[in-house]
TORKOLFI-737730 format. One line per 3 residues: number of its first residue (from 1); their letters; for each residue x, y, z of C-alpha. Coordinates in pm, whole numbers. Example, Ala and Ser with C-alpha at 12.3 -4.5 7.8 and 13.67 -1.06 7.14 Angstrom:
// residues 2
1	AS	1230:-450:780 | 1367:-106:714
***
This chain:
// residues 729
1	XXX	11129:11985:15558 | 11363:11743:15346 | 11592:11472:15563
4	XXX	11908:11501:15575 | 12172:11257:15418 | 12245:10966:15689
7	XXX	12544:10738:15641 | 12419:10442:15381 | 12171:10178:15583
10	XXX	12270:9816:15657 | 12076:9675:15371 | 12197:9856:15158
13	XXX	12579:9821:15237 | 12428:9427:15251 | 12260:9468:14890
16	XXX	12581:9665:14747 | 12806:9352:14876 | 12541:9119:14739
19	XXX	12581:9259:14379 | 12953:9256:14397 | 12986:8927:14515
22	XXX	12742:8817:14179 | 12866:9053:13931 | 13274:8836:14018
25	XXX	13089:8532:13981 | 12919:8584:13681 | 13276:8735:13508
28	XXX	13431:8384:13633 | 13186:8167:13488 | 13254:8385:13167
31	XXX	13609:8424:13125 | 13694:8033:13259 | 13420:7883:13035
34	XXX	13579:8128:12717 | 13964:8010:12825 | 13867:7611:12879
37	XXX	13658:7637:12493 | 13983:7774:12321 | 14243:7627:12509
40	XXX	14132:7247:12512 | 13974:7288:12134 | 14307:7423:12014
43	XXX	14547:7195:12232 | 14280:6858:12191 | 14168:6931:11885
46	XXX	14368:7085:11663 | 14701:6957:11870 | 14821:7336:11868
49	XXX	14988:7456:12196 | 15066:7798:12055 | 14732:7826:11929
52	XXX	14583:7727:12287 | 14845:7916:12503 | 14671:8232:12341
55	XXX	14321:8121:12323 | 14357:8097:12669 | 14584:8433:12799
58	XXX	14330:8579:12569 | 14032:8534:12750 | 14210:8590:13109
61	XXX	14392:8882:13002 | 14027:9116:12888 | 13805:8976:13109
64	XXX	13999:8908:13452 | 14327:9114:13455 | 14153:9427:13286
67	XXX	13864:9601:13372 | 13673:9726:13159 | 13352:9879:13279
70	XXX	12946:9838:13148 | 12706:9621:13080 | 12841:9293:12902
73	XXX	12694:9465:12550 | 12956:9735:12617 | 13223:9510:12766
76	XXX	13189:9344:12408 | 13206:9606:12217 | 13490:9750:12317
79	XXX	13659:9418:12312 | 13605:9374:11930 | 13788:9717:11919
82	XXX	14046:9621:12078 | 14135:9297:11898 | 14297:9458:11556
85	XXX	14495:9651:11843 | 14584:9327:11947 | 14678:9189:11705
88	XXX	14920:9436:11591 | 15098:9428:11899 | 15124:9052:11877
91	XXX	15262:9079:11545 | 15503:9377:11745 | 15555:9169:11989
94	XXX	15694:8868:11753 | 15854:9093:11543 | 16086:9235:11808
97	XXX	16130:8941:12029 | 16474:8861:11832 | 16719:9071:12021
100	XXX	16628:9201:12388 | 16699:9521:12321 | 16464:9587:12041
103	XXX	16201:9375:12299 | 16255:9659:12591 | 16264:9952:12356
106	XXX	15892:9855:12201 | 15800:9773:12599 | 15892:10095:12673
109	XXX	15701:10266:12380 | 15418:10022:12387 | 15368:10053:12774
112	XXX	15359:10423:12773 | 15081:10482:12510 | 14882:10160:12627
115	XXX	14900:10358:12943 | 14807:10735:12910 | 14546:10601:12710
118	XXX	14354:10657:13042 | 14316:10983:12944 | 14073:10880:12638
121	XXX	13847:10762:12956 | 13762:10382:13159 | 13728:10184:12871
124	XXX	14028:10272:12694 | 14201:10258:13069 | 13995:9941:13144
127	XXX	14127:9715:12821 | 14493:9851:12822 | 14641:9587:13038
130	XXX	14502:9303:12804 | 14675:9561:12558 | 15005:9505:12724
133	XXX	14978:9167:12809 | 14936:9104:12441 | 15284:9218:12344
136	XXX	15429:9129:12596 | 15333:8754:12572 | 15494:8801:12201
139	XXX	15789:8962:12286 | 15938:8707:12491 | 16147:8419:12316
142	XXX	16183:8175:12120 | 16176:8389:11826 | 15969:8223:11567
145	XXX	15822:8460:11313 | 15678:8171:11171 | 15391:8062:11449
148	XXX	15284:8434:11441 | 14975:8335:11207 | 14910:8078:11507
151	XXX	14936:8326:11795 | 14715:8587:11514 | 14477:8329:11545
154	XXX	14473:8178:11897 | 14399:8538:11987 | 14155:8582:11818
157	XXX	13968:8298:11926 | 14001:8342:12292 | 13863:8732:12205
160	XXX	13604:8612:12041 | 13471:8349:12292 | 13529:8567:12563
163	XXX	13301:8864:12312 | 13011:8530:12286 | 13000:8491:12693
166	XXX	12965:8856:12739 | 12716:8915:12517 | 12478:8511:12600
169	XXX	12650:8386:12957 | 12475:8584:13258 | 12586:8921:13087
172	XXX	12604:9212:13312 | 12306:9477:13324 | 12355:9793:13236
175	XXX	12521:10000:13558 | 12231:10213:13754 | 12148:10499:13762
178	XXX	12280:10661:13461 | 12486:11017:13505 | 12191:11154:13275
181	XXX	11958:11049:13556 | 12176:11194:13867 | 12225:11487:13687
184	XXX	11815:11529:13635 | 11784:11396:14000 | 12057:11706:14097
187	XXX	11824:11985:13889 | 11545:11870:14065 | 11735:11925:14460
190	XXX	11842:12263:14304 | 11478:12375:14112 | 11317:12307:14411
193	XXX	11529:12474:14668 | 11528:12766:14442 | 11099:12782:14430
196	XXX	11092:12682:14833 | 10899:12362:14734 | 11174:12239:14973
199	XXX	11348:12362:15264 | 11666:12238:15250 | 11956:12272:15429
202	XXX	12343:12395:15327 | 12470:12026:15366 | 12204:11819:15211
205	XXX	12233:12092:14910 | 12642:12004:14918 | 12576:11628:14910
208	XXX	12312:11641:14579 | 12606:11794:14435 | 12872:11569:14574
211	XXX	12671:11266:14403 | 12777:11397:14057 | 13186:11353:14142
214	XXX	13305:11123:13909 | 13432:10867:14151 | 13095:10785:14317
217	XXX	12961:10688:13929 | 13003:10351:13769 | 13285:10404:13562
220	XXX	13107:10323:13208 | 12868:10620:13296 | 13117:10889:13369
223	XXX	13166:11101:13124 | 13536:11122:13094 | 13598:11063:12687
226	XXX	13746:11380:12458 | 13469:11409:12246 | 13215:11711:12242
229	XXX	12937:11454:12384 | 13138:11342:12613 | 13305:11707:12729
232	XXX	12906:11890:12766 | 12806:11608:13003 | 13073:11655:13168
235	XXX	13016:12017:13184 | 12688:12019:13299 | 12834:11840:13539
238	XXX	13082:12108:13671 | 12745:12335:13623 | 12502:12161:13835
241	XXX	12754:12115:14149 | 12837:12476:14100 | 12488:12614:14096
244	XXX	12420:12388:14411 | 12705:12526:14638 | 12588:12857:14530
247	XXX	12220:12729:14697 | 12417:12637:14956 | 12599:12931:15009
250	XXX	12329:13184:14960 | 12112:12917:15199 | 12382:12950:15477
253	XXX	12354:13366:15459 | 11928:13330:15484 | 11868:13528:15081
256	XXX	11796:13196:14902 | 11496:13217:15171 | 11441:13554:14998
259	XXX	11407:13464:14631 | 11210:13198:14656 | 10942:13444:14834
262	XXX	10979:13636:14561 | 10895:13472:14293 | 10511:13491:14434
265	XXX	10501:13874:14520 | 10263:14104:14267 | 10374:14252:13928
268	XXX	10445:14609:14102 | 10750:14741:14323 | 11102:14690:14345
271	XXX	11141:14343:14272 | 11007:14344:13919 | 11344:14286:13758
274	XXX	11366:13983:13980 | 10984:13850:13907 | 11114:13852:13573
277	XXX	11355:13670:13526 | 11340:13375:13836 | 11035:13198:13668
280	XXX	11242:13191:13305 | 11543:13013:13531 | 11298:12737:13716
283	XXX	11090:12702:13372 | 11432:12615:13178 | 11546:12417:13460
286	XXX	11237:12227:13435 | 11289:12140:13064 | 11666:12055:13100
289	XXX	11516:11793:13380 | 11269:11681:13104 | 11587:11639:12804
292	XXX	11754:11429:13029 | 11536:11199:13118 | 11363:11162:12751
295	XXX	11768:11180:12609 | 11637:11418:12324 | 11843:11780:12327
298	XXX	11587:12082:12267 | 11645:12286:11996 | 11904:12573:12005
301	XXX	11716:12878:12180 | 11883:13239:12306 | 11558:13280:12557
304	XXX	11753:13303:12873 | 12011:13540:12671 | 11717:13762:12635
307	XXX	11622:13680:12972 | 11889:13833:13123 | 11943:14106:12898
310	XXX	11604:14231:12950 | 11691:14202:13342 | 11979:14393:13334
313	XXX	11789:14627:13095 | 11512:14692:13443 | 11762:14741:13652
316	XXX	11999:14974:13486 | 11647:15152:13448 | 11554:15133:13778
319	XXX	11884:15266:13916 | 11920:15571:13676 | 11477:15632:13793
322	XXX	11330:15893:14054 | 11518:15851:14380 | 11206:15726:14534
325	XXX	11185:15419:14271 | 11547:15302:14330 | 11557:14954:14455
328	XXX	11717:14920:14807 | 12050:14760:14841 | 11903:14463:14962
331	XXX	11654:14377:14655 | 11999:14476:14444 | 12215:14217:14631
334	XXX	11928:14011:14546 | 11918:14054:14182 | 12296:14022:14151
337	XXX	12268:13713:14335 | 11913:13582:14054 | 12218:13721:13822
340	XXX	12499:13489:13903 | 12251:13167:13959 | 12032:13244:13611
343	XXX	12421:13239:13471 | 12480:12890:13635 | 12183:12741:13492
346	XXX	12207:12877:13137 | 12563:12714:13134 | 12421:12378:13240
349	XXX	12163:12435:12992 | 12380:12429:12686 | 12592:12209:12838
352	XXX	12325:11930:12820 | 12200:12035:12498 | 12555:11970:12336
355	XXX	12619:11644:12562 | 12311:11521:12465 | 12297:11546:12054
358	XXX	12711:11623:12018 | 12683:11805:11670 | 12932:12016:11600
361	XXX	12775:12361:11641 | 12845:12794:11582 | 13013:12963:11841
364	XXX	12804:13010:12127 | 12877:13261:12363 | 13124:13270:12574
367	XXX	13356:13079:12295 | 13633:13001:12551 | 13396:12817:12791
370	XXX	13254:12666:12480 | 13478:12580:12260 | 13473:12224:12212
373	XXX	13100:12241:12113 | 13294:12398:11771 | 13541:12229:11725
376	XXX	13621:11880:11528 | 13698:11571:11626 | 14080:11536:11587
379	XXX	14161:11908:11767 | 13944:11750:12045 | 14134:11468:12070
382	XXX	14501:11668:12034 | 14393:11906:12299 | 14351:11616:12574
385	XXX	14671:11475:12443 | 14863:11791:12421 | 14711:11901:12762
388	XXX	14890:11564:12994 | 15198:11547:12820 | 15359:11742:13114
391	XXX	15527:11643:13421 | 15192:11818:13627 | 14971:11524:13470
394	XXX	14886:11289:13714 | 14785:11079:13366 | 15174:11111:13241
397	XXX	15324:11025:13625 | 15119:10666:13531 | 15211:10619:13225
400	XXX	15544:10686:13274 | 15628:10458:13567 | 15425:10179:13442
403	XXX	15648:10246:13098 | 16035:10249:13264 | 15931:9941:13525
406	XXX	15789:9737:13234 | 16111:9800:13030 | 16316:9751:13299
409	XXX	16142:9412:13383 | 16157:9288:13034 | 16559:9399:13048
412	XXX	16599:9154:13365 | 16439:8897:13251 | 16613:8888:12910
415	XXX	16919:8977:13033 | 16907:8719:13301 | 16698:8400:13066
418	XXX	16453:8375:13304 | 16235:8141:13221 | 15836:8219:13203
421	XXX	15982:8581:13187 | 15638:8647:13100 | 15577:8656:13481
424	XXX	15778:8909:13547 | 15590:9129:13388 | 15295:9008:13438
427	XXX	15360:9088:13810 | 15531:9462:13748 | 15164:9488:13553
430	XXX	14884:9398:13829 | 15087:9471:14126 | 15188:9815:14059
433	XXX	14997:10105:14233 | 15052:10449:14208 | 15180:10493:14569
436	XXX	15479:10323:14640 | 15285:10277:15044 | 15034:10063:14810
439	XXX	15243:9901:14615 | 15411:9723:14893 | 15118:9575:15051
442	XXX	15031:9466:14745 | 15312:9308:14688 | 15351:9164:15019
445	XXX	15037:9018:15003 | 15096:8870:14672 | 15441:8687:14719
448	XXX	15265:8536:15037 | 14962:8391:14806 | 15236:8228:14580
451	XXX	15427:8120:14843 | 15138:7932:14955 | 15029:7861:14558
454	XXX	15385:7697:14431 | 15331:7488:14764 | 14969:7371:14637
457	XXX	15142:7352:14216 | 15449:7177:14366 | 15269:6885:14563
460	XXX	14994:6883:14300 | 15259:6836:13939 | 15437:6582:14188
463	XXX	15159:6359:14294 | 14992:6431:13921 | 15350:6323:13723
466	XXX	15281:6341:13340 | 14939:6264:13315 | 14811:6530:13104
469	XXX	14449:6428:13164 | 14456:6469:13485 | 14565:6864:13469
472	XXX	14281:6882:13160 | 14066:6772:13400 | 14169:7022:13697
475	XXX	14231:7304:13454 | 13853:7420:13428 | 13748:7383:13772
478	XXX	14041:7536:13900 | 14011:7853:13658 | 13612:7861:13790
481	XXX	13786:7859:14200 | 14042:8093:14123 | 13842:8336:13930
484	XXX	13613:8381:14163 | 13730:8291:14499 | 14019:8497:14461
487	XXX	13872:8840:14368 | 13638:8810:14675 | 13917:8725:14925
490	XXX	14186:8923:14822 | 14507:8959:14644 | 14652:8702:14835
493	XXX	14432:8416:14773 | 14381:8572:14373 | 14812:8494:14344
496	XXX	14793:8169:14493 | 14465:8009:14363 | 14637:8181:13965
499	XXX	14960:8003:14027 | 14748:7639:14048 | 14563:7807:13725
502	XXX	14910:7839:13496 | 15058:7507:13645 | 14788:7307:13533
505	XXX	14814:7492:13203 | 15155:7483:13126 | 15161:7104:13272
508	XXX	14966:7017:12956 | 15230:7226:12679 | 15508:7085:12768
511	XXX	15632:6820:13054 | 15642:7013:13352 | 15794:6916:13750
514	XXX	15755:7079:14088 | 16045:7347:13942 | 15763:7554:13734
517	XXX	15608:7633:14100 | 15966:7753:14164 | 16010:7953:13841
520	XXX	15657:8139:13894 | 15797:8216:14283 | 16147:8388:14131
523	XXX	15937:8555:13851 | 15693:8692:14086 | 16002:8795:14342
526	XXX	16169:8954:14071 | 15905:9123:13929 | 15761:9242:14271
529	XXX	16110:9390:14338 | 16141:9576:13998 | 15801:9735:14027
532	XXX	15857:9866:14360 | 16191:10009:14313 | 16004:10186:14032
535	XXX	15773:10349:14244 | 15975:10433:14506 | 16206:10673:14241
538	XXX	15927:10776:14047 | 15666:10988:14161 | 15592:10717:14508
541	XXX	15380:10971:14637 | 15101:10907:14419 | 14873:11228:14363
544	XXX	14905:11381:14718 | 15227:11597:14609 | 15095:11664:14278
547	XXX	14705:11790:14393 | 14937:12041:14586 | 15101:12173:14285
550	XXX	14850:12130:14052 | 14619:12354:14346 | 14934:12598:14381
553	XXX	14907:12658:13983 | 14562:12697:13937 | 14562:12920:14240
556	XXX	14824:13122:14143 | 14641:13164:13723 | 14295:13266:13908
559	XXX	14445:13625:14037 | 14541:13783:13724 | 14189:13680:13626
562	XXX	14048:13865:13899 | 14246:14195:13825 | 14214:14122:13459
565	XXX	13796:14134:13546 | 13782:14396:13735 | 14024:14607:13499
568	XXX	13779:14552:13230 | 13462:14682:13405 | 13663:14967:13594
571	XXX	13816:15078:13196 | 13764:15453:13074 | 13609:15428:12844
574	XXX	13406:15081:12935 | 13568:14757:12741 | 13848:14957:12628
577	XXX	14047:14700:12813 | 14072:14374:12638 | 13958:14030:12883
580	XXX	14205:13844:13038 | 14293:13524:12906 | 14107:13244:13049
583	XXX	14294:12933:12843 | 14577:12931:13097 | 14365:12889:13374
586	XXX	14172:12629:13197 | 14460:12431:13113 | 14578:12463:13529
589	XXX	14192:12360:13612 | 14205:12013:13445 | 14552:11940:13591
592	XXX	14324:11994:13918 | 14062:11801:13861 | 14284:11506:13727
595	XXX	14503:11553:13995 | 14223:11568:14281 | 14060:11239:14154
598	XXX	14381:11055:14134 | 14372:11143:14506 | 14065:11054:14603
601	XXX	14166:10705:14458 | 14442:10674:14622 | 14439:10525:15020
604	XXX	14389:10812:15294 | 14302:11064:14992 | 14045:11278:15094
607	XXX	14017:11154:15478 | 13986:11376:15750 | 14240:11632:15887
610	XXX	14337:11705:15518 | 14352:12007:15283 | 13937:12049:15125
613	XXX	14102:12052:14788 | 13760:12049:14658 | 13665:12372:14784
616	XXX	13945:12541:14599 | 13828:12387:14295 | 13448:12508:14342
619	XXX	13607:12849:14413 | 13816:12829:14098 | 13509:12763:13899
622	XXX	13348:13089:14086 | 13687:13276:13955 | 13661:13143:13637
625	XXX	13277:13229:13570 | 13250:13497:13729 | 13514:13597:13448
628	XXX	13266:13475:13173 | 12963:13670:13223 | 13043:13980:13450
631	XXX	13252:14144:13107 | 12932:14007:12909 | 12639:14113:13097
634	XXX	12812:14390:13360 | 13015:14603:13144 | 12883:14979:13220
637	XXX	12767:15145:12956 | 12901:15440:13108 | 13245:15451:13299
640	XXX	13172:15352:13661 | 13273:15677:13973 | 13658:15693:13971
643	XXX	13699:15626:14319 | 13421:15345:14264 | 13630:15243:13986
646	XXX	13977:15238:14230 | 13795:15081:14531 | 13764:14767:14333
649	XXX	14062:14740:14111 | 14185:14799:14487 | 14007:14511:14650
652	XXX	14086:14264:14326 | 14454:14334:14368 | 14411:14238:14694
655	XXX	14271:13878:14633 | 14489:13827:14412 | 14740:13876:14619
658	XXX	14507:13656:14872 | 14544:13387:14574 | 14897:13373:14519
661	XXX	14923:13323:14922 | 14707:13020:14910 | 14878:12916:14646
664	XXX	15224:12947:14808 | 15115:12732:15116 | 14926:12505:14919
667	XXX	15267:12401:14770 | 15436:12464:15139 | 15657:12748:15057
670	XXX	15698:13073:15228 | 15334:13276:15180 | 15413:13596:15126
673	XXX	15201:13932:15415 | 14828:13872:15487 | 14709:14141:15206
676	XXX	14588:14500:15343 | 14191:14481:15319 | 14080:14765:15146
679	XXX	13667:14865:15259 | 13422:14621:15178 | 13152:14894:15184
682	XXX	12990:15024:14892 | 13099:15431:14833 | 12767:15680:14896
685	XXX	12535:15767:14686 | 12306:15580:14417 | 12429:15273:14371
688	XXX	12483:15145:14008 | 12397:14741:13922 | 12739:14728:13734
691	XXX	12893:14778:14093 | 12637:14544:14325 | 12719:14252:14107
694	XXX	13084:14311:14098 | 13051:14347:14477 | 12910:14065:14473
697	XXX	13124:13847:14309 | 13460:13955:14479 | 13260:13938:14856
700	XXX	13172:13588:14738 | 13533:13488:14641 | 13669:13683:14983
703	XXX	13451:13449:15185 | 13596:13099:14991 | 13924:13229:14962
706	XXX	13946:13260:15349 | 13793:12896:15394 | 14018:12733:15167
709	XXX	14248:12889:15408 | 14112:12824:15699 | 14114:12428:15610
712	XXX	14433:12365:15538 | 14614:12117:15768 | 14868:12246:15969
715	XXX	15133:12045:15800 | 15118:12255:15499 | 15137:12580:15745
718	XXX	15432:12409:15901 | 15602:12275:15619 | 15570:12626:15462
721	XXX	15680:12874:15805 | 15969:12578:15820 | 16086:12739:15446
724	XXX	16064:13099:15561 | 16291:13036:15841 | 16017:12985:16081
727	XXX	15888:13353:16052 | 15531:13504:16126 | 15285:13606:15883
***
């Protein structure tokens, strides 16, 4: 018996903490070395303060204040790609520094575009703060277009120095395990559960799927980009989790064991259809695991399509044959369950194939599910950008919040003529969080750290006076300590030690007194206040409210899909009604997934006592997949009996009303009355495979929706009933 997953042992926790400390120390050495080399060379070798300032802040911005994921080689590649963008932003900031309002408007546009770059994946999102800082540093007075060459040269020196350090000085190894390896392991688990090689509990199967959540995968390994390969691997992960959820549900009902027993039976008997498809499913899983491990995609094959079609033909012949040869109801139900498993395996195999080679392909059935496989790169980017340009996107929220905060900070710093106003915007950028509570907590610790750091910096400036050689001796060790101890001990230490670093650096560029530390405190407090006010007025709850709204919108789109799918199958003649459009549901699904991902990253997100939003997403996937494979593989040859068609349409309407009710509860709106439940028992007479498959899909949806509603927290129910005047259900 496979053991259930337990809490990680103390040794694993200790090993993770040690690895984190090691990574922080390595990064501190690389950034301190790159910043020191550029700063000292430019200031004391070439006697160019402007050159030295940009050579100093470029490595700090890209290496410390940004979080570019991946190995040293991967980060170096991102930094080199970011360099031309950084040079353009420095040139733009230098030109717009002529007027405060020009710089403010530029900050608003640049701030939004760079923050919105998070839709392109973790690496562009990681480099965005550094690019913000390149514009910020250049857009402050003095307005000096003649210094543009020195600024660009300094930035180039700093970035290239950091790139060399990332490649050759204590480079970080690639993240392990890769997403491909995690997918392969999950598919091995699914294969073992289907064949009965391992007796896995439902909890173990769900935990195997949960390990594929992007929040638990190293950022550099997440398939989050808009390209075909990334979309394919992301869809493969979703399909794998859906398959494991199906297997967990079948295990709970005791039906998975019956499927596993079928594979070892003889060739005759009523399970002949099952034995024709089950080996194909396990073989395809084995081949997909091999492809993931080797990284080589198998050539396109329609074998599973042919196997499913043959499976359906066998079932139709059995159902139309002599009465004594018609399979019993339990066999027909197992056939329906195997069909849904086979379609999930087919979906994930195609997704893996597209994800491994990323090449543009001919349309794959169903085209709406694999639309990205035959789409050009510009269309893929447009779909990603356009899909998030909506007030219902958390990526849009975050980009607009940070852009407004930075623009406001630039306006205040410019209007009040704050010395070193750059620090005001740096504070906004580094302390802003997605919720106002988290922002306030970060600000409290940061201001305390800066106060203590300012006292220490003031004492340092008074003690050393104008001895620049002493500051030069202090700067490199101070950076090494600040960049290593600060991240290890928390934001207060990081801010306090960083105050010492900037004081030591600026004291070498221009004569400075203890008032420099005072200026930094004023700037940090100003930036903190601006960031807190923007967080208070712009989506202060983070993704908490948005995840409820997007889940409600997703559920409302599920109802028409359920009714439309059943209506197509029950139409007379079959197929005379077009299939329902799945694009609105797909759009809502992407927004809901993004909101849920951010919600889980926020403090308290997904904790005990909250709604099980992951279950809602899985229910939506169940609706979406059924709307694809039922019309494709279960469209009746002849019209369904009128009584059966009416019964199934009534069940579909009841489920659609249930999704509307659940959507209202998620949104905190007055819920409609509970729908009356039509009879779920199949009508008497010879069962048809199409009816059995449809019945299985609807039963599964009913069970999942009931579970979703039972897991809603009481707070949502109370809010909904309060809006309805306290009435009953």
